[in-house]
LUMLUMMAR-519845 format. One record per atom (N, C-alpha, C): residue in one letter; x, y, z. Coordinates in pm, whole numbers, plus 50000, padded with zeros to 5 digits. Example, Ala and Ser with C-alpha at 12.3 -4.5 7.8 and 13.67 -1.06 7.14 Angstrom:
2
a513194943150780
a512304955050780
a513204967050780
s512854977550708
s513674989450714
s512905000350787
END
This chain:
349
m171693304316217
m170603295816150
m170673278716140
a171583283916023
a171523281415860
a172163267415852
i173533273015940
i175253269315905
i174283256115970
s174123255816134
s173473246916221
s173243234316132
t171703246316048
t170743233315956
t171743222315904
n172683225115770
n173463217215718
n174543208015794
r174753213315866
r175313204015962
r174783192916005
l173373198416057
l173323185816101
l172123172615985
g172793183615836
g172403173415766
g173333170515738
r174363174615695
r175303164215703
r175533153315814
r175223150515852
r175313145416019
r174313130215964
w173313140015973
w171653129415937
w172443119415784
v173233125215695
v173113117815585
v173783104915607
t175293114415696
t176883100615739
t176173093515813
q175063093615916
q174923087815991
q173673070015916
t173573083615806
t172013074515697
t173343058415725
r174063067415593
r175063055415502
r175733046215597
r176373050915727
r176823046715829
r175453030015804
t174113036015855
t173743023915927
t172923018515787
v172563020315651
v172623012515579
v173463004915534
g175133010115557
g176152998815562
g176853004715385
l176713022315373
l176753028715286
l178033031415275
g178963041315190
g180223046415205
g181153041015196
d182743036515274
d183093028715269
d183333012015271
g182863006715405
g181582997715357
g181422989415265
f180272995615240
f180152995415074
f180352990214989
r181083003514947
r182423001614844
r183582984714842
f183322981114966
f184322972515055
f183502951714985
s182042960315052
s181342952415013
s181722946714853
s181072957014792
s180662951814603
s182162951314623
k183182955914663
k184792943414582
k184762930814634
r184272924614773
r184522912014790
r183232908614722
l182502913014687
l181152901014687
l181582903214471
f181722908714410
f182602913014291
f183332901414294
r184452905514364
r185952888614320
r184982876414407
s184092872214417
s182892854614472
s182202856114348
i181932867214287
i181352863514167
i181622857514036
i183502869814024
i184362863013907
i184832849613983
i185392842114135
i185642828914152
i185202818614158
t183472829814139
t182162813714067
t181602811713957
l182382821113908
l182342817013802
l183132808013646
a184402815713708
a185802805513735
a185762789613775
f185762788813878
f184892778013946
f184252765513792
i182842777913759
i182622769613679
i182612767113607
a183482779313497
a184032777113352
a184992761413325
i185662756113508
i186902754113542
i186222736713563
f185732740013668
f185832725713748
f184922713713664
p183982717113561
p183422710613464
p183992701413369
p184652708913297
p186332702513238
p187302693713281
i187522697213373
i188482691713494
i187552674913509
f186222678413557
f185422661713612
f185702662213537
f184912660013447
f184262653913293
f185982644113205
h187322653113259
h188422645013207
h188312637813290
f188422642513426
f189292625813538
f187932615313496
r186962621513482
r185422613313463
r185522608113287
l186312611313287
l186502605213109
l188282587413086
r188272600813146
r190082588313218
r189832572513298
s188802575713405
s188782570513456
s187542555513428
l186032558513335
l186152552513219
l186552542713117
h187962554513090
h188892546613010
h189512536213053
q189832537613140
q190782526413226
q189952516813275
l188432520413309
l187292506113293
l187582501413251
q187142509313112
q187162500312924
q188632494312883
l189502497912935
l190992488212887
l191192477113015
r190642481013086
r191082465613229
r189182461413151
k188652463913111
k187782453013014
k187662443912885
c188052455112798
c188862449712678
c190242452912662
s191172453912729
s192222452312689
s192682441812657
w192682429212677
w192612411612676
w192612414412484
l191622422712451
l191532417512302
l192112415912155
n193672423612244
n194842425812126
n195692410812162
n194942404312286
n196102389612268
n195522383612392
p194262375712294
p193922367712425
p194102356612463
p193412354012574
p194522340112663
p193972332512556
l194672321112554
l195302304612490
l193452293512585
v192372296912468
v191182286712595
v191742267412589
c191392266312694
c192752256912782
c191672239112779
a190742231512716
a190102229212761
a191222210112921
h190672213213012
h190792203513053
h190702189913107
g191162183513023
g190972167913024
g190052169912912
g190122171712763
g188532181112677
g187482187712770
d186642181912685
d185042192712736
d184442182212772
s184802185012926
s183882175312994
s182472175113095
t182102187312952
t180702191113033
t179602180012918
k181022173412840
k180312167212758
k180762149012730
a181572151912781
a181962138912777
a182352132912925
f182882123012987
f183842120613095
f184812130913050
p186082138313130
p187152140313126
p188222122113115
n189602133913013
n190092119612951
n189942114312916
t188892120612809
t187962102612718
t188492108312589
i188162100312467
i188852103112358
i187472112512320
a186292109112406
a184592121512307
a184592135312359
a185322132212530
a185672144512507
a186332152312453
y187842152412426
y188792157912343
y188382161112230
h187782151212184
h186962155411981
h185202164412064
s185172168612104
s183982177412166
s184492188012185
a185802187512237
a186892200812217
a187292203712130
l187812198612089
l188292198111919
l187712205511797
a186032202211819
a184402207911740
a184712213911813
s184462224211986
s184492229612003
s185382247011862
q186712240311874
q187962245711852
q188542252811911
v188992249612066
v189542259712108
v190972263012095
d191452263412147
d192892267612134
d194472256512185
c193912247512307
c194722241512383
c193452231312486
i194522218912499
i193882208412541
i194752200712718
e194342206112788
e195442194212892
e195402181312852
i196272172212896
i196242164812975
i196582160113095
d196262151713193
d196312143113264
d197252127313227
v198032126613308
v199262118713296
v199692118013351
s199722098413419
s199492091913514
s200682075213433
r200382067413487
r201792058213487
r201662047913544
s201142035513496
s200632018513522
s201282014913585
l201542002613650
l202271995113678
l203981988413624
d202951989613538
d204151983013349
d204811999013311
g204422005013372
g205382021813296
g204822027613194
v203302025213210
v202972024213010
v201812043813055
l202642050412991
l201492063513031
l199932069512984
f199322065213030
f197692065013079
f196452083813034
a195922084112983
a195312098412996
a194772096313140
l194612097713198
l194432094313344
l194072098013482
h193512096113543
h193722113713681
h193582098413794
d193952096913895
d193942089614029
d192302095314071
r192312110614121
r191452109514248
r190112115214130
f189912115313993
f188352117513967
f187802106013867
d189072101813777
d188482097313722
d188192080413736
f189232073213791
f189492062713818
f187782060413975
v187642073213957
v185662070114019
v184752065513926
y185142069613832
y183912069313699
y184172063113656
l185842053313639
l186172039713526
l185012028413641
f185312028213790
f185182020813906
f183572022513860
c182802029113876
c181492032413907
c180782025513771
f181412025513671
f180232022813559
f180752009813492
k182562000913622
k182991986213600
k181311981813676
f181081979213829
f180561977113942
f179451980213942
t178881993313852
t177621990713866
t176431994613759
r176481981013763
r175911970413638
r174181974113627
h173711969513749
h172271967813768
h171751982613951
k171151986413940
k170781996614002
k171071990414157
q170171976614156
q170521973014297
q171751970514338
s172451974214306
s173961971714332
s174641986714405
r174061987614326
r174932001014274
r175462010814509
g174092009614581
g174662012514670
g175452013914759
r175732000914717
r176611987914750
r178171995214701
d178641989214595
d179571992614491
d180052004914572
l179222017114504
l179672027414518
l180802033014640
q179882026314767
q180252027814942
q181252017514925
k181732006314882
k182681999914864
k183832011814808
i183622015514683
i184272029114592
i184562034314591
s184312042514741
s184052058514835
s185192051114895
g185142043314980
g186082040815063
g187552035715027
n188132034314858
n188792028814913
n189472045014843
n190302047214942
n191052061014893
n192672058414819
t193052049514857
t194502039314818
t194132037114649
l193462035414612
l193442035914460
l194682034414389
k195832039814320
k195622046414214
k196042049914068
v196592047114031
v197182047713823
v197532033313841
g198912036013915
g200342026813940
g200082015014021
n199302016614122
n198662002114149
n198451988913991
l197821997413934
l196651980013821
l198371987013709
r197701978113608
r198661968713461
r197941978413413
m199131976413245
m198141982913149
m197231977213089
k197101959413106
k196041951413015
k194241955313138
e195261952213361
e194141960313423
e192811973813386
i194031984113387
i193681993713283
i192401998413165
k192801988913045
k192441987212922
k190801982512954
e190751969613087
e189681963713024
e189151970813092
l188821980513190
l188061988013250
l187291995713191
g187982002213054
g187512011212948
g187152003612855
s186891994712846
s186011984912731
s184311977512788
v184191988812881
v182611988112951
v181261997012921
h180041994612926
h179492006712843
h178132000312946
h178172012513013
h176192012613051
h175282018713010
p174792009313005
p173632019312963
p173002030713050
g171762042212920
g171652051812981
g172942057313016
q174362061813047
q174852074113020
q175692072912900
m176582087312910
m177472086912803
m178342072512776
s178702071912672
s179712058612655
s181052056912632
t181752051012765
t182672052012799
t183862040112753
s183812037712587
s184302039112521
s185362034612460
g186362028812498
g187462038212436
g187742047712586
i187602042912696
i187962057912790
i189142060712854
v189852049612896
v191252053012893
v192162048912834
p192032065912709
p193422062812614
p195242062112614
t196152055812581
t197232061812647
t197162077112627
i198972077312665
i199012092912629
i199702092812415
e200402086712408
e200442081812291
e199592082412202
d197732078512267
d197412080512092
d196792092412147
a196222098012295
a196192111512295
a196572125212172
l197732120712254
l198522130012167
l198962134311990
r197972121611970
r198192118211820
r196592126111745
l195902122511826
l194392125511800
l194912142211796
v194752148411939
v194912163011968
v195902172711932
s197592166111932
s198612181511956
s198882189011776
s197502182211689
s197902185411522
s196802199111547
s195962197311594
s194692200011616
s194792217911687
v195692219311783
v195762229011892
v196832237511893
r197052251311947
r198022252511901
r199032253312019
q198202248612118
q199062239312284
q198402227812310
v199332221612385
v199002209012457
v199422204512609
i199102207812790
i199202206012829
i199802195512874
l200362187412958
l200712170512947
l200652177613065
d199792170713214
d200132182213337
d200112165613462
a201702160013448
a202462147213537
a201902143413663
k201212134013627
k200392128313802
k202022119513833
v202242120413925
v203892119913995
v202532111314148
g202882092614088
g202782084914222
g202582073214235
p203042066214326
p203422054414378
p203162040114246
p203572035514237
p205202020714310
p206422031914263
s206712041214106
s208292042514108
s207672057714107
y206712067714197
y207322082614210
y207672090914069
e209062100214089
e209452115313954
e210432093813892
k211022084513927
k212132078813943
k211622075613773
g212042083313644
g212242073813515
g211122085213417
l210212091013478
l208652093213437
l208992103513349
a209872115213382
a210872120813282
a211022119113149
k211412112113125
k211622099613091
k211012092512963
d209852089312997
d208672081812933
d208332093712855
i207832104112928
i207362113512932
i207582120012845
l208782129812812
l210142127712692
l209702116112531
s209822108312602
s210142097412526
s208182094012436
v207382097712463
v206242097612443
v205962111912339
v206612126412383
v205752138512307
v207512139512231
g208642128312199
g209482126012104
g208782118411981
r207832107412048
r207472097011933
r206022107011922
t205672109711909
t204262119811885
t204742130511794
r205792135911799
r206332148111737
r205892164011801
c205572156712000
c204762166511981
c205282180512001
k205152187811919
k206472205711902
k206242212012004
n204312216312037
n203292223912122
n203322217512232
c203612212112332
c203742200112367
c204472211712540
v203682212612647
v204252215712760
v203712204712886
v204992204812961
v205152191213056
v204462204813223
w203372199513312
w204122207713422
w203372195313537
a203692202013657
a203452194613764
a203852196313932
k202392191613980
k203342197214107
k204372190614201
s205312182914124
s206862179314156
s207062190914088
d208202199114169
d209182205414073
d210842195714060
k210802185414153
k211922174514094
k211492170813952
l210092166313903
l210232160713788
l210192174713716
a209132184213704
a209932196713628
a211152202513628
r211912201213676
r213892205213650
r213842189013596
d213802179613558
d214362166313584
d213472171213402
v212882168513417
v212582174113175
v213492184213183
i213042193813234
i214442204413216
i215702206213140
q215562194513216
q217682185713223
q217402180613131
q216842170713111
q217142163313033
q216062168912871
s215672173512867
s215292182512694
s215042198012703
p216172207312776
p216062225512734
p214892229512658
d214742222312549
d213942231412444
d212852227712438
t211822214812545
t210462214512560
t210012223112697
m208542235512657
m208062238612728
m207812234912814
v208352240212970
v207582233913126
v207742242013181
g206582239113266
g205752248513378
g206132234713502
y206242246613631
y205712241913765
y204292256013860
i203752246613936
i202472245914036
i202372261314098
v201812268914057
v201512277614212
v200282276814253
m199682272114380
m198822271814482
m199202270814646
i198382262514694
i197632266314868
i198572256914864
e199542255614977
e199952245215020
e199072240115106
p198612228615153
p197872218215226
p198112221115308
s199052217115366
s199852210515504
s200192228715536
t200332240615522
t200912257915554
t199312263215553
g198852258215439
g198012268715393
g198382281515335
l199902284715334
l200242287115228
l200732289715077
r200942303915012
r201282304114843
r202142293614872
t202562288814762
t204192286514691
t204892295014684
n205802295014641
n206962303014592
n206742306614511
l206312316214454
l205612323514330
l207382318914178
l208122322014200
l209572326614153
l210652313814174
r210292305414181
r211132298614200
r211672285214108
m212202287413993
m212322275513882
m212382286413763
k213602295513746
k214422302613705
k214462291513531
d214482283113484
d214342275513369
d213182276213272
a212202276113392
a210432269313324
a209182287113200
d209342283913153
d209002284713051
d206972290213123
v206942285113193
v204832283913232
v204632286513416
v203852290713441
v203462292713542
v202202290413564
g202002275213656
g200332276813652
g199832276713779
v198692293913803
v198592295213908
v197132289613946
y197122286614032
y195622284614148
y194612297714015
h194082291314004
h193452311314013
h192612321314096
p192612319414202
p191802327014315
p193002335514355
l194382329914298
l195182334614362
l195642345714287
i195452344414170
i195562357914080
i195462370114077
d196642383014047
d195742396414076
d197082400013975
k196552413713940
k197142425713796
k198982423013878
k198852421314041
k200122423814075
k201092409914020
l200002400714062
l201162385814049
l201472381713925
v200372386213824
v200672389913616
v202062396813624
r202372410513675
r202852418113637
r204222412113704
i204332405213808
i205842404113872
i205992392813713
v205052376613725
v205502370413660
v205902371613511
h205082385213469
h206112385913264
h207012391213297
g206972397613482
g208382401813461
g209342393013440
r209442381813433
r210602375113454
r210602362313312
n209482371713254
n209472363713095
n208812350713086
k207882354913179
k207412336613166
k206142338413172
k205142328613125
k203622327413100
k202732327013282
v201112336813306
v200652333113380
v199612316913303
y199262305213346
y198662297313282
y197652301513461
a196262300213446
a195432301313542
a194722286413547
w194172275413648
w193472264213642
w192922266213764
t191342258713771
t190572251013715
t189192265113651
v189712272713612
v188042278613594
v187012280213544
d186342275013655
d184852270413606
d183812275213621
d183822289213638
d182532299213688
d183012310113633
v181472319113507
v181412333213461
v182012343813544
s181952344113677
s182972357413742
s184342355713758
s184752342313764
s186292341113762
s186582338213597
m185942335613553
m186262335813373
m186932346913348
q185452360013414
q185532371113373
q186912379513436
k187062378213526
k188682377513630
k189512382813561
m190102362913529
m190862363613460
m191332365913298
l189442372013264
l190182375613079
l191332387013174
f190182397313242
f190312414513326
f192522412313381
e192352399413420
e194352411313439
e195232400013368
r194802393913248
r195362398013141
r195882383013180
v195702370113225
v196722361813184
v196482356713063
d197832339513087
d197992340712926
d197182324912860
a196772325512960
a195792305412929
a195072305813071
i193722298512994
i192552296613104
i192182281213112
v192762273513240
v191932262413204
v190612255113248
t189982257313166
t188192256913205
t188042236913158
s186972232713243
s185862225513160
s184902227713109
n184962236913102
n183832240713001
n184262250012972
p185012249312802
p185462256712754
p184852265612668
t182922257212667
t182362265812534
t181912273012637
l181782275612784
l180932286812850
l182372297012816
l183732296712859
l184532304612842
l184692315612707
q184392303312609
q184142310012492
q183102317612423
r182202317412507
r180802325212515
r181082336512580
q181832337912693
q181932346012769
q182852356212693
m184152351312625
m185212359012532
m183782365012445
q182972358412355
q182472363312265
q181342374212254
d180962369812417
d180042385112467
d180652394312500
i182262396712576
i182842405712568
i183342417512512
r183902406312385
r184342413012237
r182992421112220
t182052413512225
t180742422712080
t181142432412201
e180912433212324
e179732448812409
e181592459512380
c182962451112422
c183902467112413
c183672472912201
l182992465112138
l183782466512063
l182102480712033
q181392472212090
q180022483812090
q179802498712140
e181382498912246
e181532507112317
e182792517212278
g183142513412184
g184412518112018
g185372514912109
f185512505912122
f186712502812187
f188192500512007
s189332498811996
s189952496011879
s190582487011936
l190592479211849
l192032467211916
l192792470811767
s193722468111834
s195432470911769
s195922461411626
l196502469611576
l196832457011414
l197622450211412
END
């Protein structure tokens, strides 16, 4: 009877262990639990440092994108001078830009009927010139402006030097002075070239002579004014190549933009001996800058007048930013510089 009772007891214990998960199953579960705890602890120990490493790396890359231009800041290039304070391509606009200590001034170059080069733009400046010439009285403003806006064929090349000079003698009450509104290229270069790091001569090709003799005329003025820091660029590749051929030591650029007839971007690398590529700023990205720099050419962005585009051009590391509002660009650059230094960015020595 005792033996039978002992057997029953052992069976009961065994059955109980199986029921509550003890025995071999308990030992197996304990090992699995222990392994899970070890893996969890290892994950807790390893993951945060890895996460923070990549997080810091990402933040560092963002800081580099935001701040690395500080080690090689782009030229601030005033488009026609500071046209927020005076009419573009005027002596007043140039003086204003120089007072702001810009690095560079872009000057439009157009040729008169009798071959004189003026700091003038067909599309923009002539509107101002004729507005001031013909709208001296408020009652005639509507009629004259309508007449002016309907004359879409008028070019600098249609007028002689004397006629263009006469336009510059007008002063319109209540508006910014237009005294001396039409300087020659020679006048403009003598004023600005010694006070900035670079001058861009944006050559405009138009009737009646178009490119014929234009490179020679431009180089003649550059030589007379001893403008060693002049860059000549144009939308006309023929003119740019003429300048390269006639004066290999002169810095020359060509323009990359959206071709109106096709809606496509013009060829990025199409002029081997050019030093500068002037790119319409919405086309600029990191890849474009890398490609152009890889060919030992500089990227100049034009014409950049809003804050977000200015910041983007800084972050893309372009070599110069052409803007009609140089003071705004300078302020943006200073603000970003301050932020970067406060965040611990180190400038290269």
